[in-house]
N, C-alpha and C positions, 0 to 999 in steps of 0.2 A: 634552432635548438639554444637554449639559455647557456649561457657561459658564466653565469654568476652563482656562486656556489648555493645562497639561498634559494635561488630561484629553482635551480636544479631539485633542491631537496623537497620545495612546493610542489613541483612537476609530479615526483614520486607520490607524495602524501596526496595528492589529487586524484592520481589513478587508482589508489587503495580506496579512497572513500567512494569513487565513482562506481567501483566494482561492488563495493558493500551496498551502496543505495540501490543500484540496478537489481541487486538480488532482492532487495526489500520490496521494490517497486513491482517485480516480477510476482512475488508472493502475492502482494495486494490484488494484482489481476486475476491471479489463480482463484483465489479465495472469493473474489466477487464473481466469477464465472462460475464456480459451483453452486453459489446462492441461486444465480440466475437459471442454471440448468435444472435446478432442483424445483424451482417454481414452474418452468416449462413442464416437467415432468409430473407435477402434481404431487412432489414428495414433501415431507415435513421440513423444514427449513429453520427451525427454531435454532438447533445446534450449530447449523453452518453459518447462520446470521451473527450468533454470539461469537463466534470463532473470527468471522471477518471483520466485526466492529474491534475485537480485541488487537488484531494486527493493524488495523487503521490507527488506533490510538497509540499503538507502539511506534509505528512510522512516524507519527506526529511529534511524539516524544523525544525521538532522536533525531529531529529535524529533517527528515527525509521529506515530509510533507508539512505545509503551513497548517496551522490549526484550524483555521476557516475553511481550507480545502478538505481536511480530514472531517469536520463536521458536515460539511455539505455532502460529501461522499457517503458518510452514515445516514443521513437523511433520505437521500435518494435511494438508497438500499433497502431502508426500512419500509419507505414508501411503496416501493414494488412488492415487497413481502407482503404489507397490509393490504394491498390492491388484490393480491392473488387470493386471500383468505375469503 
């Protein structure tokens, strides 16, 4: 356990940021799974894909994901949707 005041504060900040980032990553996984489930079921995916891409962009903007990681995820998701059409 840290006994330096600035490190104690930094640990608290890291815990809060970790919780926020975990929630964002969980949301991304959920949105992605919804798109993939719709593809499997043969349902329309346009609206779900749009929402998933929006969430990925938001995560990249907030620094939860690297911009290249976000681009890769969007491309793979779009590729799956296009292959299903």
